[in-house]
C-alpha positions in Angstrom: -20.2 -23.6 -24.6 -17.6 -26.4 -24.5 -16.7 -29.1 -21.9 -13.0 -28.1 -21.7 -12.1 -26.9 -18.2 -10.1 -23.7 -19.0 -9.7 -22.6 -15.3 -9.5 -24.8 -12.2 -9.3 -23.1 -8.8 -8.6 -25.2 -5.7 -8.8 -23.8 -2.1 -7.7 -20.3 -3.1 -6.7 -18.0 -0.2 -5.6 -14.5 0.0 -4.7 -13.1 3.4 -3.5 -9.6 4.2 -1.5 -9.4 7.4 -0.7 -12.3 9.8 -2.0 -13.8 13.0 -5.4 -12.9 14.5 -5.5 -9.6 12.8 -5.1 -11.1 9.3 -7.8 -10.0 6.8 -9.0 -13.0 4.9 -10.0 -11.5 1.5 -10.3 -15.0 0.1 -10.7 -18.0 2.4 -10.7 -21.3 0.5 -12.5 -20.7 -2.9 -12.8 -23.6 -5.3 -14.5 -23.8 -8.7 -14.0 -24.7 -12.4 -14.8 -22.7 -15.5 -15.4 -24.2 -18.9 -14.3 -22.7 -22.2 -17.0 -20.4 -23.6 -18.7 -19.6 -20.3 -19.7 -16.0 -19.4 -19.4 -15.8 -15.6 -20.4 -13.0 -13.3 -18.6 -12.8 -9.9 -20.9 -11.0 -7.5 -21.0 -10.0 -3.9 -21.1 -7.0 -1.6 -18.1 -4.6 -1.3 -15.3 -6.4 0.5 -16.6 -9.9 -0.4 -13.3 -10.7 -2.3 -14.6 -10.5 -5.9 -12.0 -8.1 -7.2 -9.2 -9.9 -5.3 -10.3 -13.1 -6.9 -10.3 -11.6 -10.4 -6.9 -10.0 -10.0 -5.4 -13.3 -8.8 -6.9 -15.2 -11.8 -5.6 -12.5 -14.2 -2.1 -12.8 -12.6 -2.2 -9.2 -11.4 -1.9 -10.4 -7.8 -0.6 -13.4 -5.8 -2.6 -15.9 -3.8 -1.5 -16.7 -0.2 -2.3 -20.3 -0.8 -4.1 -22.6 -3.1 -3.7 -23.8 -6.7 -5.1 -22.3 -9.9 -4.5 -23.5 -13.4 -5.3 -22.0 -16.8 -5.5 -24.4 -19.8 -3.7 -27.0 -17.7 -0.8 -24.8 -16.7 -0.4 -24.2 -13.0 0.1 -20.4 -13.2 0.1 -20.0 -9.5 3.6 -21.4 -9.3 5.1 -19.6 -12.3 8.1 -17.2 -11.8 7.2 -13.5 -12.1 8.8 -13.1 -15.5 6.8 -16.0 -17.0 3.6 -14.7 -15.3 4.2 -11.2 -16.9 4.7 -12.8 -20.3 1.6 -15.0 -19.9 -0.5 -12.0 -18.7 0.7 -10.0 -21.7 0.1 -12.6 -24.4 -2.7 -15.0 -23.1 -5.1 -13.0 -20.9 -7.3 -10.0 -21.6 -8.2 -7.5 -18.8 -10.8 -4.7 -18.9 -10.5 -2.1 -16.1 -13.4 -0.1 -14.8 -11.6 3.2 -15.5 -10.8 2.3 -19.1 -7.0 2.8 -18.6 -6.6 4.5 -22.0 -3.7 6.8 -23.0 -5.3 10.2 -23.7 -2.7 11.2 -26.3 -3.3 8.1 -28.4 -6.1 7.4 -30.9 -8.4 4.5 -30.3 -6.4 2.3 -32.7 -3.1 3.2 -31.1 -4.5 2.4 -27.6 -5.5 -1.0 -29.0 -2.3 -1.9 -31.0 0.2 -0.7 -28.4 0.1 -4.2 -26.7 0.6 -6.0 -30.0 3.7 -3.9 -30.6 5.0 -4.7 -27.1 4.7 -8.4 -28.1 7.1 -7.7 -31.0 4.6 -7.6 -33.9 5.0 -5.1 -36.7 3.1 -1.8 -36.7 1.3 -2.8 -39.9 0.1 -6.2 -38.4 -0.7 -4.5 -35.1 -2.8 -1.8 -36.8 -4.7 -4.3 -38.9 -5.5 -6.4 -35.8 -6.6 -3.2 -33.9 -9.0 -2.3 -36.7 -10.5 -5.8 -36.6 -10.9 -5.6 -32.8 -12.5 -2.2 -33.0 -14.9 -3.4 -35.7 -16.0 -6.3 -33.4 -17.0 -3.9 -30.7 -18.9 -1.6 -33.0 -16.4 1.2 -33.4 -15.9 1.2 -37.2 -14.8 4.6 -38.4 -13.8 5.8 -34.9 -10.3 4.4 -34.9 -8.6 7.8 -35.2 -10.4 9.5 -32.4 -8.7 10.2 -29.1 -10.4 9.3 -25.8 -11.7 12.9 -25.2 -13.7 12.5 -28.5 -15.4 9.4 -27.3 -18.3 8.7 -24.9 -17.8 6.7 -21.8 -19.3 3.6 -23.4 -17.1 4.1 -26.5 -14.0 4.4 -24.3 -14.9 1.1 -22.5 -15.4 -0.5 -25.9 -11.9 0.6 -26.9 -10.7 -1.0 -23.7 -12.5 -4.2 -24.7 -11.0 -4.1 -28.2 -7.6 -3.8 -26.6 -8.3 -6.9 -24.5 -9.5 -9.0 -27.4 -7.0 -7.9 -30.0 -4.5 -10.5 -28.8 -7.2 -13.1 -29.1 -6.9 -14.3 -25.5 -8.4 -17.5 -24.2 -10.0 -15.6 -21.3 -11.1 -12.0 -20.8 -11.4 -10.7 -17.3 -13.5 -7.5 -16.6 -13.5 -5.7 -13.3 -16.8 -3.7 -12.9 -16.6 -2.6 -16.6 -19.8 -0.6 -16.3 -19.0 1.1 -13.0 -18.5 4.5 -14.6 -21.3 4.3 -17.2 -25.0 5.2 -17.2 -27.6 2.5 -17.9 -27.7 3.0 -21.7 -23.9 2.8 -22.1 -23.8 -0.1 -19.7 -26.2 -2.0 -21.9 -24.1 -1.3 -25.0 -21.0 -2.6 -23.3 -22.7 -5.7 -22.0 -24.2 -6.3 -25.5 -20.6 -6.4 -26.8 -19.6 -8.9 -24.2 -22.6 -11.1 -25.0 -21.8 -11.0 -28.7 -18.2 -11.8 -28.1 -19.3 -14.7 -25.9 -22.0 -16.1 -28.2 -20.5 -15.3 -31.6 -16.8 -15.9 -31.0 -16.9 -18.3 -28.0 -14.9 -15.9 -25.8 -14.6 -17.0 -22.2 -15.5 -14.0 -20.0 -15.2 -13.6 -16.2 -16.8 -10.3 -15.1 -17.0 -8.8 -11.6 -20.2 -6.8 -11.1 -22.4 -5.6 -8.3 -25.5 -4.8 -10.4 -28.2 -7.5 -10.2 -29.6 -6.7 -13.7 -26.2 -7.6 -15.3 -26.9 -11.3 -14.6 -29.3 -11.2 -17.6 -26.3 -11.3 -19.9 -24.3 -14.2 -18.3 -24.8 -17.9 -18.1 -23.4 -18.4 -14.6 -23.2 -16.5 -11.4 -20.6 -17.1 -8.6 -21.4 -15.2 -5.4 -18.9 -14.4 -2.7 -19.4 -13.3 0.9 -16.6 -12.5 3.3 -14.1 -14.3 1.1 -16.1 -17.5 0.8 -18.1 -18.7 -2.2 -21.7 -19.0 -1.0 -23.4 -19.9 -4.3 -22.6 -21.0 -7.8 -25.6 -20.8 -10.1 -25.7 -22.1 -13.7 -28.4 -20.3 -15.6 -30.6 -22.2 -18.0 
């Protein structure tokens, strides 16, 4: 784990509605994340954890506050630049996999590379490398219906890491998986973090998932109530 601060968040707020009836999904959250950390964001339903993740991944806007990624103040970028940054610099793993059923595992992974303008040959090679990293050697030509839930999520992880992002965000990546498949997915995250130095920020509500991370940020009612570095 390095000393470079890859994410800096200052007084981040996200309100829905206005006046006295406004819902304060985030109400002044501040923290810094160093390159190579594996961070779990935890809290009860409605605590603001998914809202925070979506803002950091540039999928949603903050009402107020500043957040920077690699020194770039992404909170103030125009939408077109935010979209490009999201496509090229950030990986995101959804809880429902978000795979295209008619496409093979490899095609689901390399579609983003082709959107960036890379050749099909280069995109395919990158996809195979990413699938190998998540333990799916030999399953590149299978469509989602031919894969288990854990394998589908690993395809989603491969898609996120194929573009070699500085940061990977994961929103409840094990929500639809049984314990065995959850462990397989979390083992992949741990290896990506420890072997390749991938910075990972993961939203979860499962207490046992903290065994895999080195830091736990806990939210309650839109406020950060603890920030624990594990030793």
